[in-house]
FIVOLO-271466 format. One line per 2 residues: number of its first residue (from 1); for each residue x, y, z of C-alpha. Coordinates in steps of 0.02 Angstrom, whole numbers. Layout:
NUM> X/Y/Z | ...
end
This chain:
1> 633/4262/10003 | 632/4353/9836
3> 768/4477/9785 | 741/4645/9875
5> 814/4816/9874 | 804/4926/10032
7> 815/5117/10047 | 941/5205/10150
9> 929/5200/10337 | 1047/5233/10479
11> 1103/5083/10587 | 987/5062/10736
13> 1029/4992/10904 | 943/4828/10941
15> 844/4827/11097 | 901/4698/11229
17> 724/4626/11227 | 737/4581/11039
19> 871/4452/11062 | 807/4384/11229
21> 647/4340/11135 | 536/4430/11268
23> 455/4532/11126 | 412/4372/11028
25> 461/4313/10858 | 399/4464/10762
27> 549/4582/10795 | 669/4439/10756
29> 580/4404/10592 | 578/4593/10551
31> 764/4599/10580 | 818/4455/10465
33> 694/4512/10329 | 759/4690/10336
35> 937/4676/10395 | 1029/4820/10305
37> 976/4959/10423 | 1033/4856/10570
39> 1226/4877/10556 | 1237/4781/10397
41> 1233/4902/10250 | 1395/4993/10292
43> 1491/4833/10324 | 1433/4752/10163
45> 1480/4909/10068 | 1658/4902/10141
47> 1676/4718/10111 | 1607/4716/9936
49> 1644/4881/9849 | 1551/4828/9692
51> 1392/4782/9790 | 1235/4855/9715
53> 1143/4877/9882 | 1027/4728/9866
55> 1015/4551/9935 | 966/4408/9825
57> 880/4297/9956 | 871/4245/10135
59> 928/4061/10150 | 924/4017/10336
61> 904/4087/10510 | 969/4021/10678
63> 917/4098/10838 | 996/4063/11010
65> 891/4154/11141 | 978/4294/11234
67> 1140/4259/11143 | 1133/4286/10956
69> 1034/4282/10794 | 1120/4227/10636
71> 1050/4244/10458 | 1125/4179/10298
73> 1095/4265/10133 | 1137/4247/9951
75> 1213/4414/9907 | 1227/4407/9716
77> 1135/4311/9583 | 1199/4197/9450
79> 1353/4086/9439 | 1476/4084/9579
81> 1360/4190/9687 | 1426/4255/9844
83> 1349/4223/10015 | 1337/4323/10176
85> 1324/4274/10357 | 1264/4404/10480
87> 1267/4379/10665 | 1184/4497/10790
89> 1220/4500/10974 | 1177/4635/11101
91> 1356/4699/11089 | 1397/4685/10904
93> 1351/4646/10725 | 1467/4526/10627
95> 1460/4520/10438 | 1560/4388/10340
97> 1557/4368/10148 | 1608/4210/10064
99> 1740/4151/10044 | 1798/4237/10206
101> 1801/4131/10362 | 1934/4177/10499
103> 1908/4009/10576 | 1927/3910/10417
105> 2045/4006/10305 | 2059/3856/10186
107> 1892/3908/10112 | 1977/4054/10016
109> 2099/3936/9935 | 1957/3821/9884
111> 1887/3971/9788 | 2048/4003/9695
113> 2041/3934/9514 | 2229/3904/9510
115> 2226/3807/9671 | 2077/3707/9609
117> 2164/3662/9445 | 2314/3592/9548
119> 2194/3500/9670 | 2064/3434/9542
121> 2152/3443/9376 | 2028/3568/9315
123> 1937/3731/9371 | 1761/3784/9330
125> 1608/3868/9402 | 1607/3866/9590
127> 1432/3856/9671 | 1415/3880/9858
129> 1301/3747/9924 | 1331/3788/10103
131> 1417/3936/10184 | 1421/3922/10376
133> 1575/4016/10443 | 1661/3925/10586
135> 1558/3768/10554 | 1547/3694/10380
137> 1565/3736/10198 | 1506/3637/10041
139> 1558/3692/9866 | 1512/3617/9697
141> 1639/3635/9553 | 1575/3601/9379
143> 1660/3620/9212 | 1620/3585/9027
145> 1784/3489/9032 | 1703/3351/9139
147> 1623/3199/9059 | 1460/3225/8966
149> 1360/3143/9104 | 1378/3310/9190
151> 1453/3250/9351 | 1520/3387/9464
153> 1644/3377/9606 | 1596/3424/9789
155> 1716/3496/9914 | 1669/3485/10095
157> 1761/3559/10239 | 1708/3574/10420
159> 1776/3617/10591 | 1784/3427/10641
161> 1884/3375/10487 | 1753/3243/10462
163> 1810/3207/10282 | 1973/3136/10350
165> 1871/2999/10434 | 1729/2983/10307
167> 1825/2964/10145 | 1926/2810/10197
169> 1775/2729/10283 | 1666/2750/10127
171> 1804/2687/10017 | 1808/2526/10131
173> 1618/2507/10123 | 1580/2538/9940
175> 1602/2362/9873 | 1514/2286/10024
177> 1357/2389/9998 | 1348/2374/9811
179> 1378/2183/9809 | 1262/2148/9959
181> 1124/2268/9913 | 1102/2284/9724
183> 1019/2449/9682 | 1097/2539/9831
185> 1259/2643/9820 | 1359/2758/9925
187> 1431/2930/9891 | 1589/2914/9784
189> 1744/2985/9871 | 1887/3054/9767
191> 2002/3088/9909 | 2045/3200/10056
193> 2158/3352/10050 | 2244/3371/10212
195> 2311/3540/10163 | 2137/3605/10129
197> 2052/3500/10268 | 1927/3453/10135
199> 1844/3296/10075 | 1826/3281/9886
201> 1671/3187/9822 | 1613/3142/9650
203> 1445/3215/9601 | 1309/3093/9547
205> 1145/3101/9446 | 980/3094/9532
207> 868/3197/9641 | 839/3202/9834
209> 727/3059/9885 | 597/3174/9958
211> 554/3246/9785 | 489/3072/9739
213> 354/3072/9871 | 332/3252/9925
215> 202/3275/9793 | 102/3126/9859
217> 176/2992/9745 | 249/2855/9864
219> 411/2770/9808 | 409/2622/9927
221> 533/2525/9830 | 666/2656/9861
223> 635/2664/10047 | 650/2478/10048
225> 823/2494/9971 | 871/2625/10102
227> 823/2499/10239 | 926/2358/10162
229> 1074/2474/10140 | 1064/2531/10321
231> 1061/2348/10375 | 1220/2319/10279
233> 1302/2466/10364 | 1242/2409/10537
235> 1307/2234/10512 | 1477/2289/10453
237> 1600/2240/10593 | 1686/2394/10662
239> 1852/2306/10653 | 1832/2297/10463
241> 1833/2484/10448 | 1969/2616/10478
243> 1991/2662/10661 | 1869/2787/10726
245> 1907/2901/10869 | 1791/2959/11006
247> 1650/2876/11103 | 1499/2800/11020
249> 1347/2908/11002 | 1197/2863/11108
251> 1021/2919/11147 | 1078/3028/11294
253> 1181/3137/11175 | 1032/3148/11056
255> 914/3203/11196 | 1033/3338/11250
257> 1057/3398/11070 | 870/3400/11045
259> 838/3506/11201 | 973/3630/11144
261> 891/3638/10973 | 727/3685/11049
263> 787/3827/11160 | 711/3960/11045
265> 540/3869/11048 | 543/3876/11239
267> 584/4065/11234 | 468/4120/11101
269> 318/3998/11128 | 324/3953/11311
271> 176/3841/11310 | 236/3746/11158
273> 407/3742/11233 | 341/3663/11388
275> 266/3523/11283 | 428/3507/11189
277> 529/3482/11346 | 401/3367/11423
279> 405/3254/11271 | 595/3252/11271
281> 600/3202/11455 | 462/3072/11428
283> 571/2997/11286 | 717/2993/11408
285> 615/2903/11538 | 544/2777/11416
287> 717/2737/11347 | 789/2707/11521
289> 669/2557/11533 | 726/2479/11366
291> 875/2363/11353 | 1025/2439/11258
293> 1144/2345/11139 | 1324/2366/11088
295> 1357/2505/10967 | 1363/2459/10780
297> 1430/2557/10632 | 1298/2688/10580
299> 1266/2816/10446 | 1242/2957/10570
301> 1134/3072/10468 | 1015/2966/10361
303> 870/3071/10290 | 790/3100/10125
305> 900/3250/10089 | 1051/3131/10096
307> 979/2999/9984 | 985/3021/9795
309> 850/2931/9693 | 899/2888/9512
311> 785/2771/9419 | 751/2626/9536
313> 917/2647/9632 | 971/2751/9779
315> 1133/2825/9833 | 1171/2867/10018
317> 1264/3031/10036 | 1344/3132/10172
319> 1423/3001/10289 | 1524/3137/10375
321> 1443/3084/10545 | 1460/2900/10520
323> 1534/2796/10656 | 1488/2684/10808
325> 1319/2724/10883 | 1153/2647/10935
327> 1079/2582/10768 | 910/2635/10828
329> 965/2816/10801 | 976/2789/10611
331> 807/2697/10605 | 717/2831/10705
333> 793/2978/10609 | 738/2915/10442
335> 563/2870/10501 | 542/3044/10574
337> 607/3117/10412 | 483/3021/10310
339> 342/3080/10421 | 405/3261/10399
341> 404/3255/10208 | 233/3167/10201
343> 161/3288/10327 | -4/3273/10419
345> -110/3294/10267 | -38/3157/10164
347> -57/2968/10178 | 105/2911/10102
349> 205/2895/10263 | 136/2729/10321
351> 178/2637/10161 | 348/2715/10146
353> 393/2674/10325 | 327/2496/10317
355> 431/2468/10159 | 590/2542/10242
357> 567/2426/10393 | 534/2278/10280
359> 698/2315/10187 | 790/2327/10352
361> 724/2159/10408 | 708/2074/10577
363> 808/2142/10725 | 813/2131/10913
365> 644/2188/10978 | 735/2311/11092
367> 809/2395/10942 | 637/2430/10874
369> 572/2487/11043 | 712/2611/11059
371> 677/2669/10882 | 494/2699/10928
373> 540/2823/11065 | 681/2904/10968
375> 564/2934/10823 | 467/3053/10938
377> 629/3137/10985 | 686/3167/10805
379> 514/3236/10763 | 541/3366/10899
381> 716/3405/10827 | 648/3424/10654
383> 518/3545/10719 | 656/3648/10799
385> 778/3641/10650 | 670/3649/10499
387> 538/3777/10553 | 623/3944/10522
389> 586/4096/10628 | 579/4204/10475
391> 429/4106/10407 | 270/4201/10439
393> 186/4038/10482 | 321/3985/10606
395> 212/3984/10759 | 76/3878/10670
397> 202/3756/10597 | 297/3731/10760
399> 137/3699/10856 | 81/3566/10730
401> 249/3481/10723 | 271/3473/10911
403> 94/3407/10931 | 131/3272/10800
405> 273/3204/10916 | 159/3197/11066
407> 55/3033/11042 | 136/2874/11108
409> 168/2767/10955 | 96/2594/10990
411> 137/2510/10828 | 326/2491/10828
413> 414/2635/10730 | 258/2660/10619
end
């Protein structure tokens, strides 16, 4: 969404039907595209006295039917831009401006240049990569005092303190991956600040993997490396890694998460929502007939956004969800992600997927069979998560993406 400036208007009371979804997606879209008259203008003026009355852009929306609608905006342009999170319910409107987060007060300290100097040894420009109050924040700190290769430092803090687990695990895995799989690398941890509940990660050159093939130019050698690197992770004995708390993730948890993610589709497009739920339940039925295996170590969130491509090498990022799980979850998520980026009108997916699977190598047939069914599930989840309700083409895109998950995939995970 481009920068926009809105005229004066008095706050208006949202109708109950708007947030239930009974009026369709239109009123929700209108609300997030024109938020200031709906209880936001006055709050922003109080929170940011120097505010000029405009919003720079809409970043993301998240809708939970009959409960709440949340929209995330960039408030100001340029360096160290401030971000805004607005949540509407039938009872209230909540507006938070970065770096404020009552649930994660450490974010304010991470924006303090004196504190950053103590923590990092330097302070510089602070770019907000992600501002999700109560959930997760990602900051990038860059400075001309850093080496000439331009590497920045990333600070990540979330409600689960995942950095406390991920940093030592990645430190233990780095040599194993680079020595066993030349050309593949992991994110470079600097350390974990317990006081800030933040993981500190070295920036790295490169671009998200999807940019290499989103324009129709397949980069099969890179997906081959991703497959090889995942195999190294999956074959790393859990006892060789720092202790990891909690039960292993499995398909049942992913099915439940996918159904929750699609609640707004069920509410706003009932016929598509019925298909969404039917496919999710079909996947559950199919998986119940496939043998399971003991959990292995997994990446937990392997997708093209979390793979940097630089030259002929790749670097796997964001291992915050790593841990013991069904390895078929990693395989299926990456295959579904490749399909997403290639889309229905491009022919690159097949070659990229074949190369990924070739890099991964032979495995128990039941692992591949589970991955086949889970690929369909992840395609549903991507339809729910990546198609934004503020997009004018939301209905069309959701229909197409849910339909793409419907066919039974007969040729393994391809």
